LOTORBA-34523 format. One record per residue (C-alpha): residue number from 0; z, y, x. Coordinates in nm, 3 decimals. Example, Ala and Ser with C-alpha at 12.3 -4.5 7.8 and 13.67 -1.06 7.14 Angstrom:
PT, 0, 0.780, -0.450, 1.230
PT, 1, 0.714, -0.106, 1.367
//
This chain:
PT, 0, 0.012, -0.030, -0.006
PT, 1, 0.056, 0.226, 0.325
PT, 2, -0.333, 0.285, 0.358
PT, 3, -0.374, 0.355, -0.012
PT, 4, -0.122, 0.605, -0.008
PT, 5, -0.250, 0.759, 0.321
PT, 6, -0.605, 0.804, 0.132
PT, 7, -0.438, 0.942, -0.195
PT, 8, -0.264, 1.216, 0.017
PT, 9, -0.574, 1.263, 0.180
PT, 10, -0.751, 1.292, -0.161
PT, 11, -0.478, 1.557, -0.325
PT, 12, -0.487, 1.780, 0.004
PT, 13, -0.866, 1.821, -0.015
PT, 14, -0.889, 1.879, -0.409
PT, 15, -1.128, 1.568, -0.428
PT, 16, -0.877, 1.440, -0.716
PT, 17, -0.544, 1.533, -0.866
PT, 18, -0.498, 1.258, -1.102
PT, 19, -0.373, 0.929, -0.905
PT, 20, -0.133, 0.676, -1.016
PT, 21, 0.048, 0.469, -0.817
PT, 22, 0.116, 0.101, -0.956
PT, 23, 0.300, -0.162, -0.835
PT, 24, 0.208, -0.569, -0.853
PT, 25, 0.288, -0.557, -1.235
PT, 26, 0.137, -0.276, -1.361
PT, 27, -0.155, -0.434, -1.208
PT, 28, -0.134, -0.741, -1.378
PT, 29, -0.068, -0.583, -1.676
PT, 30, -0.342, -0.337, -1.728
PT, 31, -0.587, -0.573, -1.544
PT, 32, -0.500, -0.970, -1.608
PT, 33, -0.587, -0.966, -1.239
PT, 34, -0.309, -1.136, -1.001
PT, 35, -0.224, -1.140, -0.604
PT, 36, -0.214, -0.776, -0.556
PT, 37, 0.132, -0.599, -0.454
PT, 38, 0.011, -0.265, -0.620
PT, 39, -0.285, -0.009, -0.661
PT, 40, -0.333, 0.340, -0.710
PT, 41, -0.518, 0.429, -0.996
PT, 42, -0.810, 0.735, -1.020
PT, 43, -0.891, 0.770, -1.353
PT, 44, -1.193, 1.037, -1.285
PT, 45, -1.387, 0.774, -1.132
PT, 46, -1.701, 0.640, -1.246
PT, 47, -1.972, 0.339, -1.296
PT, 48, -2.299, 0.319, -1.383
PT, 49, -2.578, 0.044, -1.411
PT, 50, -2.807, 0.112, -1.133
PT, 51, -3.100, -0.106, -1.208
PT, 52, -3.096, 0.032, -1.546
PT, 53, -3.116, 0.395, -1.380
PT, 54, -3.354, 0.309, -1.160
PT, 55, -3.572, 0.206, -1.428
PT, 56, -3.496, 0.512, -1.657
PT, 57, -3.609, 0.747, -1.389
PT, 58, -3.922, 0.571, -1.322
PT, 59, -4.013, 0.597, -1.661
PT, 60, -3.939, 0.972, -1.615
PT, 61, -4.159, 0.985, -1.339
PT, 62, -4.463, 0.828, -1.493
PT, 63, -4.428, 1.035, -1.825
PT, 64, -4.453, 1.353, -1.573
PT, 65, -4.761, 1.198, -1.409
PT, 66, -4.598, 1.004, -1.110
PT, 67, -4.807, 0.706, -1.012
PT, 68, -4.580, 0.400, -0.889
PT, 69, -4.754, 0.108, -0.693
PT, 70, -4.535, -0.198, -0.677
PT, 71, -4.558, -0.492, -0.451
PT, 72, -4.742, -0.250, -0.229
PT, 73, -4.522, -0.178, 0.094
PT, 74, -4.571, 0.117, 0.375
PT, 75, -4.632, -0.058, 0.714
PT, 76, -4.702, 0.258, 0.918
PT, 77, -4.670, 0.607, 0.889
PT, 78, -4.852, 0.847, 1.155
PT, 79, -4.983, 1.195, 1.186
PT, 80, -5.393, 1.258, 1.106
PT, 81, -5.561, 1.273, 1.410
PT, 82, -5.584, 1.638, 1.505
PT, 83, -5.375, 1.772, 1.196
PT, 84, -5.039, 1.896, 1.217
PT, 85, -4.997, 1.884, 0.834
PT, 86, -5.147, 1.575, 0.690
PT, 87, -5.004, 1.249, 0.692
PT, 88, -5.151, 0.886, 0.663
PT, 89, -4.934, 0.604, 0.505
PT, 90, -5.130, 0.298, 0.575
PT, 91, -5.013, 0.034, 0.301
PT, 92, -4.995, -0.371, 0.255
PT, 93, -5.274, -0.351, 0.022
PT, 94, -5.467, -0.245, 0.297
PT, 95, -5.532, 0.113, 0.175
PT, 96, -5.424, 0.423, 0.319
PT, 97, -5.275, 0.700, 0.173
PT, 98, -5.354, 1.090, 0.308
PT, 99, -5.073, 1.342, 0.198
PT, 100, -4.914, 1.670, 0.333
PT, 101, -4.581, 1.536, 0.199
PT, 102, -4.424, 1.175, 0.307
PT, 103, -4.067, 1.069, 0.197
PT, 104, -3.900, 0.763, 0.354
PT, 105, -3.624, 0.704, 0.118
PT, 106, -3.571, 0.361, 0.317
PT, 107, -3.179, 0.368, 0.365
PT, 108, -3.113, 0.072, 0.582
PT, 109, -3.468, 0.048, 0.656
PT, 110, -3.559, 0.348, 0.799
PT, 111, -3.641, 0.210, 1.151
PT, 112, -3.895, -0.013, 1.032
PT, 113, -4.132, 0.262, 1.012
PT, 114, -3.967, 0.533, 1.248
PT, 115, -3.792, 0.284, 1.538
PT, 116, -3.849, 0.581, 1.784
PT, 117, -3.621, 0.805, 1.552
PT, 118, -3.360, 0.534, 1.407
PT, 119, -3.323, 0.208, 1.600
PT, 120, -2.979, 0.182, 1.628
PT, 121, -2.875, 0.522, 1.476
PT, 122, -2.923, 0.368, 1.065
PT, 123, -2.833, -0.001, 1.118
PT, 124, -2.933, -0.258, 0.847
PT, 125, -2.628, -0.427, 0.701
PT, 126, -2.616, -0.738, 0.441
PT, 127, -2.421, -0.705, 0.140
PT, 128, -2.329, -1.018, -0.061
PT, 129, -2.250, -1.021, -0.431
PT, 130, -2.167, -1.274, -0.684
PT, 131, -2.144, -1.299, -1.045
PT, 132, -1.915, -1.439, -1.302
PT, 133, -2.022, -1.471, -1.656
PT, 134, -1.797, -1.291, -1.927
PT, 135, -1.682, -1.618, -2.115
PT, 136, -1.501, -1.734, -1.764
PT, 137, -1.336, -1.393, -1.735
PT, 138, -1.020, -1.327, -1.944
PT, 139, -0.961, -1.005, -1.701
PT, 140, -1.007, -0.653, -1.811
PT, 141, -1.112, -0.414, -1.579
PT, 142, -1.237, -0.060, -1.761
PT, 143, -1.265, 0.083, -1.382
PT, 144, -1.403, 0.017, -1.024
PT, 145, -1.216, -0.170, -0.821
PT, 146, -1.195, -0.106, -0.380
PT, 147, -0.952, -0.322, -0.242
PT, 148, -0.934, -0.466, 0.147
PT, 149, -0.950, -0.132, 0.270
PT, 150, -1.257, -0.103, 0.096
PT, 151, -1.471, -0.371, 0.224
PT, 152, -1.418, -0.570, -0.062
PT, 153, -1.504, -0.435, -0.433
PT, 154, -1.566, -0.544, -0.842
PT, 155, -1.687, -0.408, -1.146
PT, 156, -1.666, -0.555, -1.486
PT, 157, -1.955, -0.483, -1.754
PT, 158, -1.893, -0.492, -2.090
PT, 159, -1.977, -0.796, -2.190
PT, 160, -1.709, -0.889, -1.953
PT, 161, -1.939, -0.977, -1.692
PT, 162, -1.751, -0.975, -1.327
PT, 163, -1.935, -0.836, -1.045
PT, 164, -1.747, -0.898, -0.717
PT, 165, -1.906, -0.807, -0.357
PT, 166, -1.786, -0.739, 0.025
PT, 167, -1.605, -1.020, 0.245
PT, 168, -1.875, -0.959, 0.523
PT, 169, -1.630, -0.944, 0.763
PT, 170, -1.569, -1.315, 0.751
PT, 171, -1.888, -1.323, 0.939
PT, 172, -1.916, -1.333, 1.312
PT, 173, -2.202, -1.072, 1.310
PT, 174, -2.060, -0.850, 1.045
PT, 175, -2.406, -0.906, 0.871
PT, 176, -2.541, -0.613, 1.092
PT, 177, -2.878, -0.582, 1.216
PT, 178, -2.977, -0.827, 0.905
PT, 179, -3.305, -0.734, 0.681
PT, 180, -3.350, -1.054, 0.528
PT, 181, -3.222, -1.036, 0.182
PT, 182, -3.365, -1.320, 0.017
PT, 183, -3.058, -1.562, 0.134
PT, 184, -2.703, -1.581, 0.121
PT, 185, -2.446, -1.689, 0.377
PT, 186, -2.239, -1.942, 0.301
PT, 187, -1.960, -1.832, 0.487
PT, 188, -1.946, -1.490, 0.291
PT, 189, -1.992, -1.676, -0.042
PT, 190, -1.732, -1.914, 0.014
PT, 191, -1.487, -1.588, 0.055
PT, 192, -1.617, -1.435, -0.240
PT, 193, -1.533, -1.763, -0.392
PT, 194, -1.188, -1.795, -0.287
PT, 195, -1.125, -1.436, -0.346
PT, 196, -1.239, -1.487, -0.739
PT, 197, -0.981, -1.799, -0.755
PT, 198, -0.714, -1.570, -0.605
PT, 199, -0.777, -1.257, -0.847
PT, 200, -0.834, -1.499, -1.158
PT, 201, -0.654, -1.779, -1.113
PT, 202, -0.334, -1.750, -0.947
PT, 203, -0.012, -1.685, -1.078
PT, 204, 0.225, -1.446, -0.944
PT, 205, 0.507, -1.529, -0.749
PT, 206, 0.800, -1.656, -1.002
PT, 207, 0.555, -1.751, -1.268
PT, 208, 0.581, -2.105, -1.373
PT, 209, 0.277, -2.291, -1.581
PT, 210, 0.365, -2.431, -1.936
PT, 211, 0.206, -2.800, -1.990
PT, 212, -0.078, -2.665, -2.196
PT, 213, -0.188, -2.427, -1.917
PT, 214, -0.128, -2.719, -1.646
PT, 215, -0.374, -2.968, -1.840
PT, 216, -0.651, -2.681, -1.861
PT, 217, -0.598, -2.536, -1.511
PT, 218, -0.917, -2.500, -1.351
PT, 219, -0.983, -2.583, -0.972
PT, 220, -1.203, -2.264, -0.909
PT, 221, -1.395, -1.998, -1.083
PT, 222, -1.720, -2.092, -1.170
PT, 223, -1.995, -1.852, -1.000
PT, 224, -2.304, -1.772, -1.240
PT, 225, -2.514, -1.595, -0.926
PT, 226, -2.473, -1.524, -0.606
PT, 227, -2.708, -1.204, -0.413
PT, 228, -2.769, -1.050, -0.112
PT, 229, -2.888, -0.667, -0.057
PT, 230, -2.946, -0.438, 0.229
PT, 231, -2.734, -0.100, 0.310
PT, 232, -2.787, 0.133, 0.569
PT, 233, -2.509, 0.247, 0.824
PT, 234, -2.523, 0.562, 1.014
PT, 235, -2.353, 0.616, 1.369
PT, 236, -2.174, 0.915, 1.230
PT, 237, -2.107, 0.768, 0.882
PT, 238, -2.300, 1.044, 0.697
PT, 239, -2.657, 0.992, 0.538
PT, 240, -2.954, 1.181, 0.716
PT, 241, -3.152, 1.412, 0.400
PT, 242, -3.415, 1.601, 0.467
PT, 243, -3.721, 1.675, 0.705
PT, 244, -3.738, 1.564, 1.120
PT, 245, -3.743, 1.832, 1.388
PT, 246, -4.138, 1.811, 1.477
PT, 247, -4.282, 1.634, 1.225
PT, 248, -4.362, 1.896, 0.951
PT, 249, -4.412, 1.753, 0.620
PT, 250, -4.200, 1.431, 0.659
PT, 251, -3.837, 1.399, 0.505
PT, 252, -3.602, 1.091, 0.536
PT, 253, -3.309, 0.971, 0.290
PT, 254, -3.084, 0.694, 0.390
PT, 255, -2.786, 0.623, 0.625
PT, 256, -2.563, 0.638, 0.309
PT, 257, -2.295, 0.378, 0.451
PT, 258, -2.252, 0.211, 0.166
PT, 259, -2.241, 0.474, -0.069
PT, 260, -2.577, 0.515, -0.198
PT, 261, -2.540, 0.525, -0.565
PT, 262, -2.341, 0.857, -0.592
PT, 263, -2.556, 0.982, -0.330
PT, 264, -2.906, 0.893, -0.338
PT, 265, -2.995, 1.078, -0.646
PT, 266, -2.892, 1.433, -0.512
PT, 267, -3.057, 1.315, -0.185
PT, 268, -3.392, 1.353, -0.379
PT, 269, -3.324, 1.644, -0.557
PT, 270, -3.305, 1.822, -0.213
PT, 271, -3.556, 1.710, -0.070
PT, 272, -3.771, 1.793, -0.354
PT, 273, -3.623, 2.136, -0.341
PT, 274, -3.742, 2.145, 0.051
PT, 275, -4.109, 2.038, -0.030
PT, 276, -4.128, 2.272, -0.333
PT, 277, -3.983, 2.584, -0.091
PT, 278, -3.684, 2.623, -0.317
PT, 279, -3.377, 2.773, -0.157
PT, 280, -3.087, 2.520, -0.118
PT, 281, -2.753, 2.492, -0.322
PT, 282, -2.441, 2.614, -0.090
PT, 283, -2.300, 2.297, -0.233
PT, 284, -2.561, 2.098, -0.028
PT, 285, -2.376, 1.986, 0.344
PT, 286, -2.600, 2.132, 0.634
PT, 287, -2.477, 1.892, 0.826
PT, 288, -2.666, 1.606, 0.644
PT, 289, -3.015, 1.700, 0.789
PT, 290, -3.173, 1.509, 1.058
PT, 291, -3.209, 1.754, 1.348
PT, 292, -3.287, 1.622, 1.688
PT, 293, -2.909, 1.754, 1.814
PT, 294, -2.746, 1.532, 1.533
PT, 295, -2.983, 1.212, 1.618
PT, 296, -2.862, 1.286, 1.973
PT, 297, -2.476, 1.298, 1.879
PT, 298, -2.532, 1.038, 1.667
PT, 299, -2.679, 0.791, 1.917
PT, 300, -2.405, 0.862, 2.141
PT, 301, -2.137, 0.753, 1.914
PT, 302, -2.078, 0.372, 2.047
PT, 303, -1.968, 0.244, 1.709
PT, 304, -2.068, 0.246, 1.387
PT, 305, -1.847, 0.420, 1.100
PT, 306, -1.666, 0.300, 0.948
PT, 307, -1.597, 0.009, 1.259
PT, 308, -1.726, -0.325, 1.138
PT, 309, -1.526, -0.494, 1.331
PT, 310, -1.221, -0.449, 1.118
PT, 311, -1.111, -0.738, 0.940
PT, 312, -0.849, -0.639, 0.662
PT, 313, -0.553, -0.806, 0.552
PT, 314, -0.634, -0.886, 0.197
PT, 315, -0.316, -0.784, 0.005
PT, 316, -0.395, -0.423, -0.077
PT, 317, -0.583, -0.276, -0.379
PT, 318, -0.737, 0.037, -0.494
PT, 319, -0.897, 0.068, -0.873
//
């Protein structure tokens, strides 16, 4: 709980949240139905969303406004048109080449795939893994996001009771760093997620005893309905890169969200649109996110990723 309390103190100090409640283990169990937690800090200002539905909605709106979306057509190479300082060529897997004045590489963890000379070892791909337990097998009720084990593990619950649990990459010898293959799952990470689900949903709190009916109907393991992986982009300084590149007029990037892409990416897109249109940027946009040559150089000199991937948290704390 000490780590949770320190974060709560910092958030109050900097004004990011003034409605935090400290819960003991009994309160966590009573409010969520989850077991095995010694306590939590509850933030009732946090929100959640359905990312797939959100992306589809944005895509539909873009098409309505005249945008064109090409699926199964990856960009394979980006280069400046020979003899031009303001025209770019985007080569695609379909064999066609797009010529344009502005290119936005919203690639997050894959930035180095098209800009290896700029982002190799500055934005590092990191594979995350998720599990899904359908609603019928879940008795817990969690009407908020959950972060625990220093934020390395995370959980949400949908309206239909479906539980989504992710994290545990720290059980992998590589911490899932520099991995871009999201077509497979890591068995060791999957086993750790299974163990966490069993602890959260099946274990009894200290001092509780099972009656005969509970013992007879006791599950040995929570049934997992699906597992999958996805690639995050961790930056060397812990901040995303948003904006144009020095010496690359018309080329913009967005990525390196370091595990926090959903609340940031939409705003990043808006800022880059303003840059392309030549509009004044909001004072709220942190200029330090712009990928200037100095920032890239400073980031490369940072020898460890942020947050440090080598930490192996002790699974005893929770932040809700």
